[in-house]
BAGUKE-435142 format. One record per residue (C-alpha): y, x, z; residue in three letters; residue number from 1. Coordinates in steps of 0.25 Angstrom, whole numbers, padded with zeros to 4 digits. Each point is the difference from the previous one (the first is absolute). Example, Ala and Ser with C-alpha at 12.3 -4.5 7.8 and 13.67 -1.06 7.14 Angstrom:
<nodes>
     v     u     w   r   k
 -0018  0049  0031 ALA   1
  0014  0006 -0002 SER   2
</nodes>
This chain:
<nodes>
     v     u     w   r   k
 -0093 -0055  0199 MET   1
 -0006 -0007 -0012 ARG   2
  0005  0004 -0013 ARG   3
  0007 -0010 -0008 PRO   4
 -0004 -0004 -0014 SER   5
  0008 -0006 -0011 PHE   6
 -0003 -0005 -0015 ARG   7
  0011  0001 -0011 LEU   8
 -0002 -0004 -0014 ARG   9
  0010  0007 -0010 VAL  10
  0003 -0006 -0013 GLY  11
  0003  0008 -0012 LEU  12
  0014  0000 -0007 ALA  13
 -0001  0000 -0015 ALA  14
  0010  0011 -0002 THR  15
  0001  0009  0012 ALA  16
 -0008  0005  0012 ALA  17
  0003 -0007  0013 LEU  18
  0005  0007  0012 LEU  19
 -0006 -0003  0014 LEU  20
  0002  0006  0014 ALA  21
 -0011 -0003  0010 VAL  22
 -0002  0005  0014 VAL  23
 -0015  0003  0003 VAL  24
 -0004  0001  0015 PRO  25
 -0007  0013  0002 ALA  26
 -0013  0000  0008 ALA  27
  0007  0008  0012 THR  28
  0010 -0012  0002 GLY  29
  0011  0007 -0007 SER  30
  0005 -0004 -0014 SER  31
  0002  0007 -0013 ARG  32
  0010 -0005 -0010 ALA  33
 -0001  0003 -0015 PHE  34
  0009 -0005 -0012 ALA  35
 -0008 -0002 -0013 GLN  36
  0008  0002 -0013 SER  37
 -0011  0004 -0009 GLY  38
  0001 -0001 -0015 SER  39
 -0010  0002 -0012 VAL  40
  0002  0005 -0014 THR  41
 -0011 -0002 -0011 LEU  42
 -0004  0009 -0012 SER  43
 -0001 -0005 -0010 PRO  44
  0006 -0014  0003 ALA  45
 -0006 -0007 -0012 GLN  46
 -0013  0001 -0008 GLY  47
 -0013 -0007 -0004 PRO  48
 -0011 -0004  0009 PRO  49
 -0008  0012  0005 GLY  50
  0013  0009  0001 THR  51
 -0001  0010  0011 GLU  52
  0013 -0001  0008 VAL  53
  0005  0009  0011 THR  54
  0008 -0006  0011 ALA  55
  0010  0010  0008 THR  56
  0005 -0005  0013 GLY  57
  0012  0005  0008 SER  58
  0006 -0004  0014 GLY  59
 -0013 -0004  0006 TRP  60
 -0005  0002  0014 THR  61
 -0008  0013  0001 PRO  62
 -0015 -0002  0003 GLY  63
  0000 -0015 -0005 ASP  64
 -0010 -0005 -0010 THR  65
  0005 -0006 -0013 ILE  66
 -0008 -0010 -0009 GLN  67
  0004 -0004 -0014 ALA  68
 -0002 -0015 -0003 VAL  69
  0001 -0006 -0014 TRP  70
  0009 -0012 -0002 ASN  71
  0007 -0001  0013 THR  72
 -0006  0001  0014 ASP  73
 -0010 -0011 -0002 ASN  74
 -0007  0007 -0012 GLY  75
 -0011  0009 -0001 ASN  76
  0000  0015  0005 ASN  77
  0001  0010 -0010 VAL  78
 -0003  0015  0001 GLY  79
 -0003  0007  0014 SER  80
  0009  0000  0012 PRO  81
  0009  0012  0002 ALA  82
  0005  0006  0013 VAL  83
  0015  0003  0001 VAL  84
  0003  0015  0002 ASN  85
  0009  0006  0010 SER  86
  0012 -0001 -0009 GLY  87
 -0002 -0015 -0001 GLY  88
 -0005  0000 -0015 ALA  89
 -0014 -0004 -0006 PHE  90
 -0006  0000 -0013 THR  91
 -0011 -0009 -0005 LEU  92
 -0006 -0004 -0013 THR  93
 -0006 -0013 -0005 PHE  94
 -0005 -0006 -0014 ALA  95
  0007 -0013 -0006 VAL  96
 -0011 -0010  0001 PRO  97
 -0008 -0004 -0012 SER  98
  0003 -0013 -0007 GLY  99
  0014 -0001  0006 THR 100
  0010 -0008 -0008 ALA 101
  0012  0006 -0007 GLN 102
  0011 -0003  0010 VAL 103
  0007  0007  0011 SER 104
 -0007  0001  0014 TYR 105
  0004  0005  0014 GLN 106
 -0008  0010  0006 VAL 107
  0001 -0001  0016 ALA 108
 -0002  0013  0008 PHE 109
 -0004 -0005  0014 VAL 110
  0001  0009  0012 ASP 111
 -0013 -0003  0007 LYS 112
  0005  0007  0013 THR 113
  0013 -0007  0002 HIS 114
  0004 -0014 -0006 PRO 115
  0008  0005 -0012 TYR 116
 -0001 -0003 -0015 VAL 117
  0008  0006 -0012 ALA 118
 -0002 -0005 -0014 GLY 119
  0001  0007 -0014 ALA 120
 -0001 -0007 -0014 ASN 121
 -0010  0003 -0011 PHE 122
  0001 -0006 -0014 THR 123
 -0014 -0002 -0007 VAL 124
  0001  0003 -0015 THR 125
 -0010  0001 -0012 GLN 126
 -0006  0013 -0001 SER 127
  0001  0001 -0016 SER 128
  0000 -0009 -0012 PRO 129
 -0014 -0007 -0003 PRO 130
 -0010  0005 -0009 ALA 131
  0001 -0005 -0015 ALA 132
 -0009 -0011 -0004 PRO 133
 -0010  0001 -0011 SER 134
 -0009 -0007 -0010 ASN 135
  0012 -0008 -0006 VAL 136
 -0004 -0011 -0009 LYS 137
  0007 -0010 -0009 VAL 138
 -0005 -0012 -0006 LEU 139
  0007 -0011 -0008 PRO 140
  0001 -0013  0008 TYR 141
  0002 -0011 -0011 GLY 142
  0011  0002 -0010 PRO 143
  0011  0002  0010 LEU 144
 -0005  0009  0011 GLY 145
 -0007  0013  0004 PHE 146
 -0010  0001  0012 TYR 147
  0002  0014  0006 ILE 148
 -0010  0006  0010 THR 149
 -0001  0013  0008 TRP 150
 -0008  0007  0011 THR 151
  0008  0003  0013 SER 152
 -0003  0015  0005 ASN 153
  0008 -0001  0013 SER 154
  0001 -0008  0013 THR 155
  0015  0002  0003 ASP 156
  0007 -0006 -0012 GLN 157
  0009 -0012  0002 THR 158
  0000 -0004 -0014 GLY 159
 -0001  0004 -0015 PHE 160
  0009  0001 -0012 GLN 161
 -0005 -0005 -0014 VAL 162
  0008  0006 -0011 GLU 163
  0001 -0003 -0015 ASN 164
  0009  0012 -0004 GLY 165
  0012 -0009  0001 VAL 166
 -0002 -0010  0012 THR 167
 -0006  0003  0013 THR 168
 -0006 -0012  0008 GLN 169
 -0003  0002  0015 ASN 170
 -0013 -0004  0007 VAL 171
  0004 -0002  0014 THR 172
 -0014 -0003  0006 THR 173
 -0007  0013  0004 ALA 174
 -0014 -0005 -0003 GLY 175
  0003 -0006 -0013 GLN 176
 -0007  0007 -0012 ASP 177
  0004 -0009 -0012 ASP 178
  0012 -0005 -0007 TYR 179
  0003 -0011 -0011 LEU 180
  0011  0005 -0009 TRP 181
  0006 -0012 -0008 VAL 182
  0006  0002 -0014 VAL 183
  0008 -0009 -0008 ALA 184
 -0007  0001 -0014 GLN 185
 -0015  0000 -0005 PRO 186
 -0005  0013 -0007 SER 187
  0008  0009  0010 THR 188
 -0004  0014  0001 TYR 189
  0003  0007  0013 MET 190
 -0004  0012  0009 CYS 191
  0000  0001  0015 PHE 192
 -0001  0010  0012 ALA 193
 -0002 -0002  0015 VAL 194
  0004  0007  0012 ARG 195
  0000 -0002  0015 ALA 196
  0011  0001  0010 ASP 197
  0004  0001  0014 ASN 198
  0012  0003  0009 SER 199
 -0002  0015 -0003 SER 200
  0000 -0002 -0015 GLY 201
 -0008 -0003 -0013 ASP 202
 -0013  0006 -0005 SER 203
 -0002  0006 -0013 ALA 204
 -0001 -0011 -0012 TRP 205
 -0015 -0003 -0003 ALA 206
 -0005 -0005 -0014 GLY 207
  0013  0004 -0007 MET 208
 -0002 -0006 -0010 TRP 209
 -0010 -0011 -0001 THR 210
  0002 -0010 -0011 CYS 211
 -0004 -0013 -0006 ALA 212
  0005 -0011 -0009 SER 213
  0000 -0015  0003 THR 214
 -0007 -0009 -0010 PRO 215
  0007 -0010 -0010 PRO 216
  0005 -0013  0005 GLY 217
 -0007 -0013 -0003 GLY 218
 -0011 -0008  0006 SER 219
 -0013  0008  0004 PRO 220
 -0013 -0001 -0007 ALA 221
 -0011 -0009  0008 ALA 222
 -0011  0007  0007 PRO 223
 -0014  0000 -0005 THR 224
 -0014 -0001  0006 ASN 225
  0004 -0009  0011 VAL 226
 -0013 -0002  0009 VAL 227
 -0001 -0008  0013 ALA 228
 -0010  0005  0011 THR 229
 -0004 -0006  0013 GLY 230
  0000  0013  0010 ILE 231
 -0001 -0007  0013 SER 232
  0000 -0014  0006 PRO 233
  0015  0000  0000 ASN 234
  0004  0008 -0012 THR 235
 -0001  0000 -0015 ILE 236
  0004  0013 -0007 GLN 237
  0007 -0001 -0013 ILE 238
 -0001  0012 -0010 SER 239
  0007  0002 -0013 PHE 240
  0005  0011 -0009 VAL 241
  0015  0002 -0002 ASN 242
  0004  0000 -0014 GLN 243
  0015  0001  0002 ALA 244
  0009  0012  0002 ASP 245
  0012 -0007  0005 ASN 246
 -0004 -0010  0011 GLU 247
  0005 -0001  0014 THR 248
 -0010 -0010  0006 ALA 249
 -0012 -0008 -0003 PHE 250
 -0002 -0015  0002 LEU 251
 -0013 -0007  0004 PHE 252
 -0001 -0015 -0001 TYR 253
 -0012 -0008  0006 ASN 254
  0005 -0013 -0006 GLY 255
  0008 -0004  0012 VAL 256
  0006  0013  0006 THR 257
  0006  0012 -0006 THR 258
 -0001  0014  0007 GLU 259
  0008  0012 -0004 THR 260
 -0004  0015  0001 TYR 261
  0013  0008 -0001 ASN 262
  0000  0015  0003 SER 263
  0008  0011 -0004 ASP 264
 -0013  0008 -0003 ASP 265
 -0005 -0010 -0011 GLU 266
 -0014  0004 -0008 PRO 267
  0003  0007 -0013 GLY 268
 -0003 -0005 -0013 GLN 269
 -0015 -0001 -0003 GLY 270
 -0003  0001  0015 SER 271
 -0010 -0009  0007 SER 272
  0005 -0007  0013 PHE 273
 -0004 -0009  0011 THR 274
  0007 -0010  0009 VAL 275
 -0007 -0008  0011 ASP 276
  0003 -0015  0002 TRP 277
 -0003 -0002  0015 THR 278
  0000 -0011  0010 GLY 279
 -0011 -0009 -0006 LEU 280
 -0012 -0007  0006 GLN 281
 -0014  0003 -0003 PRO 282
 -0006 -0006 -0012 ASN 283
  0013 -0002 -0007 THR 284
  0001 -0002 -0015 TRP 285
  0013  0005 -0006 MET 286
  0005  0004 -0014 CYS 287
  0012  0009 -0004 PHE 288
  0009  0005 -0011 GLU 289
  0008  0012  0000 ALA 290
  0013  0004 -0006 ALA 291
  0010  0012 -0001 ALA 292
  0014 -0001  0004 TYR 293
  0014  0008 -0002 ASN 294
  0015 -0003  0000 GLN 295
 -0002 -0006 -0014 TRP 296
 -0010 -0010  0004 GLY 297
 -0015 -0001  0001 ARG 298
 -0012  0001 -0010 SER 299
 -0010 -0011 -0003 ALA 300
 -0009 -0004  0011 TYR 301
 -0015  0005 -0003 VAL 302
 -0011 -0004 -0002 PRO 303
  0002 -0013 -0005 SER 304
 -0014 -0004  0004 THR 305
  0003  0005  0015 TRP 306
 -0007  0010  0008 ALA 307
 -0008 -0007  0011 CYS 308
 -0009  0004  0012 ALA 309
 -0006 -0005  0013 TRP 310
  0003  0006  0013 THR 311
 -0012  0005  0007 GLN 312
 -0007 -0009  0010 SER 313
</nodes>
């Protein structure tokens, strides 16, 4: 007599193993009944990616082969299959996949011999607090701000904290490496430290303490040595020397349009700097003036005779 065949797909329950009874026809024509009621425990039941987990099963059919599958029975196999011993028990180990997000996952244990699946939950956590940042720097940003930068030394942080000894500001972007701290008055002296954090805790403080003073208020000094140079068929480069210590932006005027250069990382007083005016046509003649700017206003535009150049042909 031809041996009958069957296909059965078993879905996982999120909180408990399923119970299944199937009659499997034997090759001789007689039948063998079995009742599956296997369960699995995990040790540990939580940990970071890469954690070695031991799964211990009981109540399974002796001789059957069990495979662990990460994230329900539609996921990827983890670890090597194990064979159930004569007492209905098995033990297998697997590693939590790398790059796994920090949530709870169900691990499916699939009986490859008979159609039965049981599940157990594993919660992925961070392994430890992130490494501390380094290279903390503080620069005044005009009379009313400090520009704080640092170098990240970890990849598992979820953010940073910037502290001035009284107040802590949270930086919630994991890849951010700067922060603009605004103050109420010019000529403010302040010190800062920075640390990284994640769900496992905080790193040590870095740069404790890195200090600076904001400059006095009032309009900034005008730049000097303003020169225009055509550097391509579409671009004229404007160079100048910054003479202000309290600017927050520079303005560039071509007689029709004003463009603003505004960055937290402004050039220091006495530093040379360049800005490109782009989007021009070849053989275009254009002239410029430049000014410095802050919350109190702007300097005079210079030079009064304009700085002019042709774009290249």
